[in-house]
C-alpha positions as a Python dict, from the first residue, in 0.01 Angstrom:
ca = {
    (1, 'M'): (0, 0, 0),
    (2, 'E'): (33, -242, -237),
    (3, 'M'): (-74, -598, -27),
    (4, 'Q'): (281, -798, -97),
    (5, 'Q'): (209, -1137, -251),
    (6, 'P'): (264, -1476, -127),
    (7, 'K'): (539, -1655, -134),
    (8, 'Q'): (541, -1981, -369),
    (9, 'R'): (742, -2267, -230),
    (10, 'Q'): (978, -2334, -468),
    (11, 'R'): (1061, -2710, -514),
    (12, 'S'): (1400, -2771, -493),
    (13, 'V'): (1623, -3090, -634),
    (14, 'Q'): (1962, -3160, -395),
    (15, 'R'): (2254, -3294, -447),
    (16, 'L'): (2301, -3650, -254),
    (17, 'R'): (2623, -3767, -76),
    (18, 'C'): (2614, -4165, -124),
    (19, 'S'): (2667, -4452, 113),
    (20, 'V'): (2858, -4684, -32),
    (21, 'M'): (2848, -5095, 101),
    (22, 'N'): (3192, -5337, 88),
    (23, 'Y'): (3030, -5701, 93),
    (24, 'D'): (3323, -5907, -13),
    (25, 'W'): (3109, -6010, -293),
    (26, 'G'): (3147, -5620, -462),
    (27, 'K'): (3446, -5630, -716),
    (28, 'K'): (3758, -5448, -644),
    (29, 'G'): (3888, -5037, -719),
    (30, 'R'): (3834, -4961, -1050),
    (31, 'D'): (3679, -5266, -1177),
    (32, 'S'): (3356, -5168, -994),
    (33, 'V'): (3138, -4973, -1146),
    (34, 'V'): (3030, -4899, -782),
    (35, 'G'): (3366, -4764, -673),
    (36, 'R'): (3422, -4525, -980),
    (37, 'L'): (3090, -4399, -938),
    (38, 'C'): (3109, -4348, -548),
    (39, 'A'): (3468, -4173, -564),
    (40, 'S'): (3324, -3895, -791),
    (41, 'N'): (3020, -3850, -570),
    (42, 'S'): (3211, -3873, -252),
    (43, 'H'): (3523, -3669, -386),
    (44, 'S'): (3704, -3923, -280),
    (45, 'E'): (4046, -4125, -373),
    (46, 'I'): (3909, -4536, -492),
    (47, 'D'): (4129, -4833, -276),
    (48, 'L'): (4220, -5045, -556),
    (49, 'E'): (4221, -5334, -255),
    (50, 'K'): (3880, -5294, -177),
    (51, 'P'): (3591, -5411, -268),
    (52, 'Y'): (3273, -5149, -383),
    (53, 'A'): (2917, -5335, -360),
    (54, 'E'): (2671, -5136, -377),
    (55, 'M'): (2581, -4768, -348),
    (56, 'W'): (2267, -4712, -218),
    (57, 'M'): (2055, -4392, -309),
    (58, 'G'): (1733, -4314, -34),
    (59, 'T'): (1627, -4325, 274),
    (60, 'H'): (1702, -4605, 439),
    (61, 'D'): (1858, -4644, 752),
    (62, 'S'): (2093, -4901, 706),
    (63, 'G'): (2261, -4682, 402),
    (64, 'P'): (2103, -4332, 477),
    (65, 'S'): (2182, -4066, 145),
    (66, 'F'): (2197, -3756, 318),
    (67, 'L'): (2207, -3325, 129),
    (68, 'I'): (2526, -3213, 86),
    (69, 'D'): (2388, -2820, -18),
    (70, 'Q'): (2014, -2707, -31),
    (71, 'D'): (2011, -2587, -387),
    (72, 'L'): (2248, -2791, -606),
    (73, 'N'): (2466, -2467, -574),
    (74, 'N'): (2815, -2659, -705),
    (75, 'N'): (2948, -2984, -740),
    (76, 'N'): (3299, -2965, -479),
    (77, 'S'): (3062, -2950, -171),
    (78, 'T'): (3121, -3196, 86),
    (79, 'T'): (2903, -3329, 369),
    (80, 'T'): (2937, -3197, 748),
    (81, 'G'): (2826, -3304, 1072),
    (82, 'S'): (2504, -3101, 1118),
    (83, 'S'): (2393, -3196, 692),
    (84, 'P'): (2057, -3296, 680),
    (85, 'S'): (1984, -3607, 550),
    (86, 'L'): (1727, -3727, 287),
    (87, 'R'): (1503, -3926, 546),
    (88, 'D'): (1517, -3667, 765),
    (89, 'W'): (1484, -3374, 468),
    (90, 'V'): (1174, -3543, 321),
    (91, 'S'): (1006, -3544, 656),
    (92, 'N'): (1008, -3235, 714),
    (93, 'N'): (801, -3149, 436),
    (94, 'P'): (690, -3504, 308),
    (95, 'K'): (399, -3367, 122),
    (96, 'D'): (554, -3140, -116),
    (97, 'M'): (864, -3394, -85),
    (98, 'L'): (689, -3705, -160),
    (99, 'G'): (305, -3594, -296),
    (100, 'H'): (20, -3577, -126),
    (101, 'K'): (-99, -3972, -289),
    (102, 'V'): (238, -4112, -218),
    (103, 'V'): (171, -3977, 177),
    (104, 'Q'): (-139, -4089, 166),
    (105, 'K'): (0, -4484, 45),
    (106, 'W'): (321, -4500, 233),
    (107, 'G'): (357, -4272, 506),
    (108, 'S'): (551, -3966, 549),
    (109, 'S'): (926, -4010, 603),
    (110, 'D'): (1055, -4280, 344),
    (111, 'L'): (1055, -4295, -44),
    (112, 'P'): (851, -4586, -116),
    (113, 'F'): (1185, -4710, -320),
    (114, 'L'): (1478, -4802, -207),
    (115, 'F'): (1748, -4704, -578),
    (116, 'K'): (2117, -4927, -537),
    (117, 'V'): (2382, -4961, -769),
    (118, 'Q'): (2533, -5279, -769),
    (119, 'S'): (2848, -5443, -891),
    (120, 'V'): (2922, -5822, -828),
    (121, 'A'): (3264, -6038, -867),
    (122, 'K'): (3139, -6326, -724),
    (123, 'A'): (2799, -6507, -671),
    (124, 'L'): (2550, -6360, -348),
    (125, 'S'): (2385, -6585, -118),
    (126, 'I'): (2122, -6766, -234),
    (127, 'Q'): (1772, -6587, -63),
    (128, 'A'): (1432, -6515, -98),
    (129, 'H'): (1265, -6166, 58),
    (130, 'P'): (1001, -6188, 258),
    (131, 'D'): (641, -6036, 212),
    (132, 'K'): (488, -5773, 412),
    (133, 'E'): (275, -5990, 656),
    (134, 'L'): (689, -6262, 701),
    (135, 'A'): (816, -5966, 706),
    (136, 'K'): (693, -5799, 932),
    (137, 'A'): (634, -6090, 1213),
    (138, 'L'): (1040, -6205, 1158),
    (139, 'H'): (1175, -5843, 1212),
    (140, 'K'): (924, -5898, 1542),
    (141, 'S'): (1137, -6212, 1625),
    (142, 'M'): (1490, -6095, 1498),
    (143, 'P'): (1507, -5776, 1490),
    (144, 'D'): (1883, -5784, 1429),
    (145, 'I'): (1902, -5950, 1155),
    (146, 'Y'): (1520, -5854, 996),
    (147, 'K'): (1656, -5450, 1032),
    (148, 'D'): (1260, -5370, 890),
    (149, 'D'): (890, -5446, 884),
    (150, 'N'): (874, -5447, 568),
    (151, 'Y'): (872, -5656, 275),
    (152, 'K'): (1097, -5636, -78),
    (153, 'P'): (1044, -5673, -466),
    (154, 'E'): (1297, -5512, -628),
    (155, 'M'): (1441, -5505, -1006),
    (156, 'A'): (1769, -5509, -1158),
    (157, 'L'): (1891, -5328, -1501),
    (158, 'A'): (2180, -5469, -1604),
    (159, 'L'): (2460, -5252, -1713),
    (160, 'T'): (2738, -5509, -1813),
    (161, 'Y'): (2689, -5863, -1918),
    (162, 'F'): (2473, -5962, -1543),
    (163, 'Q'): (2503, -6264, -1471),
    (164, 'A'): (2152, -6461, -1198),
    (165, 'L'): (1975, -6777, -1098),
    (166, 'C'): (1624, -6707, -1055),
    (167, 'G'): (1301, -6888, -987),
    (168, 'F'): (1293, -7309, -967),
    (169, 'I'): (1374, -7508, -1370),
    (170, 'T'): (1051, -7672, -1487),
    (171, 'L'): (939, -8020, -1380),
    (172, 'E'): (1010, -8183, -1750),
    (173, 'E'): (1415, -8057, -1636),
    (174, 'L'): (1420, -8093, -1279),
    (175, 'K'): (1365, -8494, -1401),
    (176, 'K'): (1662, -8443, -1629),
    (177, 'V'): (1905, -8294, -1348),
    (178, 'I'): (1821, -8567, -1120),
    (179, 'G'): (1940, -8819, -1400),
    (180, 'N'): (2225, -8644, -1495),
    (181, 'V'): (2403, -8512, -1148),
    (182, 'P'): (2378, -8877, -934),
    (183, 'E'): (2479, -8627, -672),
    (184, 'I'): (2143, -8533, -615),
    (185, 'V'): (1942, -8865, -559),
    (186, 'E'): (2234, -8939, -286),
    (187, 'L'): (2202, -8649, -98),
    (188, 'V'): (1778, -8645, -122),
    (189, 'G'): (1743, -9052, -162),
    (190, 'S'): (1529, -9270, -365),
    (191, 'E'): (1265, -9266, -235),
    (192, 'I'): (1240, -8832, -312),
    (193, 'E'): (1382, -8929, -619),
    (194, 'N'): (1114, -9138, -773),
    (195, 'Q'): (894, -8899, -629),
    (196, 'V'): (1009, -8652, -856),
    (197, 'L'): (963, -8883, -1156),
    (198, 'R'): (652, -8969, -1093),
    (199, 'T'): (468, -8642, -1042),
    (200, 'T'): (363, -8545, -1432),
    (201, 'K'): (191, -8183, -1531),
    (202, 'E'): (-102, -8371, -1520),
    (203, 'D'): (-121, -8421, -1108),
    (204, 'G'): (-188, -8032, -1128),
    (205, 'E'): (-28, -7761, -1015),
    (206, 'D'): (-6, -7819, -670),
    (207, 'K'): (167, -8175, -651),
    (208, 'V'): (361, -8017, -862),
    (209, 'K'): (477, -7741, -641),
    (210, 'S'): (468, -8012, -382),
    (211, 'V'): (699, -8203, -509),
    (212, 'I'): (924, -7966, -536),
    (213, 'R'): (969, -7823, -150),
    (214, 'L'): (939, -8198, -124),
    (215, 'I'): (1365, -8228, -291),
    (216, 'F'): (1415, -7888, -214),
    (217, 'T'): (1398, -7853, 116),
    (218, 'Q'): (1551, -8218, 170),
    (219, 'L'): (1842, -8054, -15),
    (220, 'M'): (1880, -7721, 187),
    (221, 'S'): (1849, -7913, 556),
    (222, 'T'): (2106, -8200, 485),
    (223, 'N'): (2443, -8187, 697),
    (224, 'K'): (2733, -7993, 665),
    (225, 'E'): (2934, -8301, 686),
    (226, 'I'): (2754, -8474, 450),
    (227, 'I'): (2706, -8153, 165),
    (228, 'T'): (3100, -8165, 245),
    (229, 'A'): (3158, -8496, 76),
    (230, 'V'): (2955, -8516, -198),
    (231, 'T'): (3022, -8158, -332),
    (232, 'T'): (3376, -8304, -373),
    (233, 'K'): (3233, -8572, -562),
    (234, 'L'): (3029, -8347, -769),
    (235, 'K'): (3401, -8126, -823),
    (236, 'S'): (3620, -8443, -880),
    (237, 'R'): (3360, -8610, -1115),
    (238, 'L'): (3273, -8286, -1359),
    (239, 'Q'): (3674, -8167, -1349),
    (240, 'T'): (3763, -8582, -1493),
    (241, 'E'): (3444, -8560, -1734),
    (242, 'S'): (3526, -8243, -1858),
    (243, 'Q'): (3862, -8375, -1995),
    (244, 'V'): (3664, -8600, -2242),
    (245, 'R'): (3345, -8408, -2263),
    (246, 'Q'): (3215, -8011, -2297),
    (247, 'L'): (3051, -7909, -2012),
    (248, 'T'): (2674, -7750, -1969),
    (249, 'E'): (2668, -7429, -1895),
    (250, 'K'): (2515, -7475, -1589),
    (251, 'E'): (2794, -7763, -1480),
    (252, 'Q'): (3034, -7506, -1546),
    (253, 'L'): (2879, -7234, -1294),
    (254, 'V'): (2870, -7471, -1072),
    (255, 'L'): (3228, -7532, -1075),
    (256, 'Q'): (3309, -7204, -997),
    (257, 'L'): (3032, -7138, -750),
    (258, 'E'): (3260, -7381, -579),
    (259, 'K'): (3567, -7224, -643),
    (260, 'Q'): (3418, -6908, -431),
    (261, 'Y'): (3212, -7089, -164),
    (262, 'P'): (3364, -7469, -109),
    (263, 'N'): (3143, -7762, 39),
    (264, 'D'): (2808, -7528, 94),
    (265, 'V'): (2490, -7665, -24),
    (266, 'G'): (2453, -7343, -254),
    (267, 'V'): (2667, -7502, -523),
    (268, 'I'): (2438, -7842, -571),
    (269, 'S'): (2110, -7597, -535),
    (270, 'A'): (2207, -7369, -812),
    (271, 'F'): (2111, -7689, -1008),
    (272, 'F'): (1740, -7646, -902),
    (273, 'L'): (1713, -7302, -1059),
    (274, 'N'): (1723, -7112, -1350),
    (275, 'Y'): (2089, -6946, -1498),
    (276, 'V'): (1976, -6622, -1667),
    (277, 'K'): (2164, -6429, -1843),
    (278, 'L'): (2129, -5987, -1899),
    (279, 'N'): (2206, -5801, -2175),
    (280, 'P'): (2294, -5461, -2088),
    (281, 'G'): (1968, -5278, -2102),
    (282, 'E'): (1760, -5613, -2006),
    (283, 'A'): (1578, -5660, -1644),
    (284, 'L'): (1503, -5923, -1445),
    (285, 'C'): (1173, -5868, -1164),
    (286, 'L'): (1169, -5990, -883),
    (287, 'G'): (897, -6106, -671),
    (288, 'A'): (825, -6134, -283),
    (289, 'N'): (914, -6520, -161),
    (290, 'E'): (1109, -6607, -485),
    (291, 'P'): (1429, -6773, -506),
    (292, 'H'): (1795, -6590, -672),
    (293, 'A'): (2156, -6526, -653),
    (294, 'Y'): (2327, -6301, -873),
    (295, 'I'): (2604, -6419, -978),
    (296, 'S'): (2815, -6161, -1186),
    (297, 'G'): (2774, -5783, -1343),
    (298, 'D'): (2687, -5439, -1269),
    (299, 'C'): (2346, -5385, -1226),
    (300, 'I'): (2051, -5082, -1101),
    (301, 'E'): (1851, -5193, -920),
    (302, 'C'): (1574, -5064, -739),
    (303, 'M'): (1330, -5204, -515),
    (304, 'A'): (1025, -5126, -193),
    (305, 'T'): (1182, -4910, 93),
    (306, 'S'): (1339, -5270, 271),
    (307, 'D'): (1659, -5495, 348),
    (308, 'N'): (1497, -5808, 452),
    (309, 'V'): (1703, -6114, 274),
    (310, 'V'): (1664, -6433, 392),
    (311, 'R'): (1988, -6660, 307),
    (312, 'A'): (2065, -7043, 311),
    (313, 'G'): (2385, -7084, 143),
    (314, 'L'): (2640, -6893, -116),
    (315, 'T'): (2737, -6676, 187),
    (316, 'P'): (2904, -6686, 535),
    (317, 'K'): (2588, -6460, 744),
    (318, 'H'): (2260, -6574, 901),
    (319, 'R'): (2115, -6859, 692),
    (320, 'D'): (1761, -6954, 765),
    (321, 'I'): (1713, -7294, 561),
    (322, 'K'): (1344, -7336, 758),
    (323, 'T'): (1190, -6981, 715),
    (324, 'L'): (1358, -7026, 376),
    (325, 'C'): (1193, -7302, 263),
    (326, 'S'): (864, -7256, 388),
    (327, 'M'): (844, -6907, 234),
    (328, 'L'): (916, -6970, -143),
    (329, 'T'): (625, -6974, -470),
    (330, 'Y'): (774, -7301, -652),
    (331, 'K'): (674, -7167, -889),
    (332, 'Q'): (825, -7288, -1176),
    (333, 'G'): (950, -7152, -1526),
    (334, 'L'): (1188, -6909, -1677),
    (335, 'P'): (1138, -6529, -1562),
    (336, 'E'): (1003, -6280, -1769),
    (337, 'I'): (1271, -6031, -1938),
    (338, 'L'): (1156, -5667, -1946),
    (339, 'R'): (1310, -5439, -2254),
    (340, 'G'): (1143, -5136, -2142),
    (341, 'V'): (889, -4903, -2319),
    (342, 'A'): (1050, -4575, -2522),
    (343, 'V'): (920, -4296, -2381),
    (344, 'N'): (1088, -4056, -2623),
    (345, 'P'): (1392, -4103, -2818),
    (346, 'H'): (1671, -4109, -2522),
    (347, 'V'): (1474, -4268, -2277),
    (348, 'T'): (1355, -4642, -2175),
    (349, 'R'): (1146, -4689, -1901),
    (350, 'Y'): (1075, -5013, -1733),
    (351, 'I'): (765, -5049, -1538),
    (352, 'P'): (745, -5348, -1313),
    (353, 'P'): (475, -5552, -1145),
    (354, 'F'): (502, -5323, -831),
    (355, 'E'): (347, -4998, -724),
    (356, 'E'): (623, -4832, -508),
    (357, 'F'): (858, -4795, -822),
    (358, 'E'): (1003, -4800, -1207),
    (359, 'V'): (1299, -4704, -1339),
    (360, 'D'): (1352, -4429, -1650),
    (361, 'R'): (1701, -4502, -1826),
    (362, 'F'): (1863, -4193, -1983),
    (363, 'H'): (2122, -4228, -2297),
    (364, 'L'): (2176, -3905, -2454),
    (365, 'P'): (2408, -3800, -2749),
    (366, 'H'): (2634, -3561, -2747),
    (367, 'G'): (2484, -3210, -2792),
    (368, 'E'): (2107, -3354, -2700),
    (369, 'S'): (1835, -3259, -2478),
    (370, 'T'): (1571, -3441, -2323),
    (371, 'E'): (1282, -3310, -2086),
    (372, 'F'): (1144, -3503, -1749),
    (373, 'P'): (773, -3416, -1711),
    (374, 'A'): (620, -3304, -1370),
    (375, 'V'): (495, -3579, -1219),
    (376, 'P'): (263, -3666, -883),
    (377, 'G'): (570, -3784, -724),
    (378, 'P'): (956, -3800, -606),
    (379, 'S'): (1263, -3947, -840),
    (380, 'I'): (1633, -3988, -790),
    (381, 'F'): (1877, -3974, -1063),
    (382, 'V'): (2186, -4058, -1090),
    (383, 'V'): (2459, -3976, -1369),
    (384, 'T'): (2636, -4351, -1457),
    (385, 'F'): (2836, -4160, -1769),
    (386, 'G'): (2934, -3858, -1940),
    (387, 'K'): (2821, -3513, -1813),
    (388, 'G'): (2596, -3262, -1910),
    (389, 'T'): (2344, -3009, -1766),
    (390, 'I'): (2019, -3015, -1583),
    (391, 'C'): (1786, -2732, -1579),
    (392, 'T'): (1473, -2662, -1306),
    (393, 'S'): (1272, -2374, -1130),
    (394, 'N'): (1641, -2338, -993),
    (395, 'G'): (1902, -2245, -1236),
    (396, 'D'): (2094, -2461, -1468),
    (397, 'H'): (2370, -2687, -1323),
    (398, 'A'): (2627, -2906, -1427),
    (399, 'I'): (2596, -3267, -1400),
    (400, 'I'): (2878, -3518, -1384),
    (401, 'Q'): (2956, -3901, -1334),
    (402, 'G'): (2873, -4009, -966),
    (403, 'D'): (2619, -3684, -947),
    (404, 'V'): (2304, -3836, -738),
    (405, 'L'): (1989, -3563, -729),
    (406, 'F'): (1724, -3607, -590),
    (407, 'A'): (1393, -3419, -745),
    (408, 'P'): (1058, -3329, -494),
    (409, 'A'): (746, -3437, -643),
    (410, 'H'): (592, -3179, -936),
    (411, 'T'): (952, -3093, -1023),
    (412, 'E'): (997, -2998, -1413),
    (413, 'I'): (1391, -3113, -1545),
    (414, 'S'): (1532, -3089, -1854),
    (415, 'I'): (1888, -3204, -1919),
    (416, 'T'): (2106, -3135, -2169),
    (417, 'S'): (2426, -3398, -2259),
    (418, 'A'): (2768, -3204, -2289),
    (419, 'S'): (2926, -3566, -2349),
    (420, 'E'): (2792, -3911, -2437),
    (421, 'L'): (2506, -3901, -2099),
    (422, 'H'): (2396, -4171, -1922),
    (423, 'I'): (2133, -4132, -1673),
    (424, 'Y'): (1945, -4339, -1478),
    (425, 'R'): (1568, -4255, -1260),
    (426, 'A'): (1420, -4425, -993),
    (427, 'G'): (1032, -4332, -944),
    (428, 'V'): (712, -4445, -804),
    (429, 'N'): (567, -4655, -1033),
    (430, 'S'): (373, -4432, -1301),
    (431, 'T'): (99, -4635, -1324),
    (432, 'F'): (-46, -4605, -954),
    (433, 'L'): (37, -4231, -953),
    (434, 'A'): (-185, -4228, -1233),
    (435, 'S'): (-468, -4481, -1070),
}
């Protein structure tokens, strides 16, 4: 009698239905990349009056993804009450889904990364994300506000022209700001003004950071009544001066922020932060404890699996000014802009200095193909434009704009375009997997 060979486990790529966040800062209706993708992903109509801010792709409890079929069979299947979440599916067989090395490092339930598409119509809060030690402490003390105990380094890769505030300006730039924005001196006082003006780079990095921390903390801690009076004065002055001179980009931005968030301390704090503009295909990395605020545009965002945000301005949500001002690194200068490295003629890879994730950008002209080799970690693919075919061990399958696919570790994939095709992939940082 012939011995039956053991059946080999097939690594099955899965389609996902993903969560959408309708935060009020999101772009509305069809103006939102998120809105268009989510409508296709969930086979639903776009509400033209609703803001579509973020589409979450991953295993975080605040915005889970769900399997819509077991074998990528068709584009028209829908989730049901019994559809497993991606997290549950992964945790049933973690080493096959995530890869042995990933499970050893980060555990067996969550992906180490959270993938998002984001559409920003008005500024997000002045915020920072805690490091691992602080994240654990915040989650323990305020679990309703800080939902998990993980840190949240992140990267934003521009889909459209994208604007953000990120990190502190240099000491020399800050001195110019103090000279040109009398309202800041009115808020912080002449004694702190003089400390800043007397400080030089020769005093050492620690001294410079302590002075920037002093003036920023004083500003952010000013009571609401004084902030209201001073922002009103600032707005009036800039509007008057705009009649006789061209306002700077930062001054124009401050007026824009004041219109979105009247009488908010975040309006004035924008003078302290770098104004960064990204063209499509450029990316910005944000480590723990770095202040930032996204201002406008659409982006692909990837981060460690966390939803911890410490806010202090430009928001109606909970503000934790004391925590924010104490946690920041107070590094100065412009952040590095990543433009990616070509993997092949159709794929660009963005590798941040974080082990949890990297992002690939696939841009295929009509009729072109590219291979994605098997890697020892999981991947999520999102189709942002066009249509094509994905070929895996379990067959060839049509893909269209809005499709989101999970590929387990060690899965080989080839992609062919049936029109111009744009796909973004999140995966575990390849330098970590190779180490």
